[in-house]
C-alpha positions in Angstrom: 5.4 72.0 114.2 3.2 69.2 115.5 -0.5 69.7 114.6 -1.7 66.9 116.9 0.0 65.6 120.0 -0.1 61.9 120.7 1.3 59.7 123.4 1.2 56.1 124.5 -1.0 54.8 127.3 -0.3 52.0 129.7 -1.3 49.4 127.1 0.9 50.9 124.4 -1.9 52.3 122.3 -1.6 55.8 120.8 -3.8 58.4 122.6 -4.7 61.8 121.2 -3.7 64.5 123.7 -4.7 67.7 122.0 -4.2 70.2 119.2 -1.1 72.5 118.9 -1.7 76.1 120.0 0.4 77.2 117.0 -2.7 77.0 114.8 -4.7 79.4 116.9 -3.6 82.6 114.9 -4.4 80.8 111.7 -7.9 80.0 112.8 -8.5 83.5 114.0 -7.2 84.9 110.7 -9.4 82.7 108.7 -12.4 83.7 110.8 -11.6 87.4 110.4 -11.3 87.0 106.6 -14.7 85.2 106.4 -16.4 88.0 108.4 -14.8 90.8 106.4 -15.5 89.1 103.1 -19.1 88.6 104.1 -19.5 92.3 105.1 -18.0 93.4 101.7 -20.3 91.0 99.8 -23.3 92.4 101.6 -22.3 96.0 101.0 -21.8 95.4 97.3 -25.0 93.4 97.0 -27.1 96.2 98.4 -30.5 96.0 99.9 -33.2 93.9 98.3 -36.9 93.8 99.1 -38.3 93.6 102.6 
């Protein structure tokens, strides 16, 4: 699996073309874990003041 795609331009220099779409489910999964973890933490902490 290529994480980053690179190619060569007319002058022979490496050029970054993009990021692999294979990582999209990983990013979504981490985002969901952060949101659910934050909700659980807030529920366990309870309400304080204000």
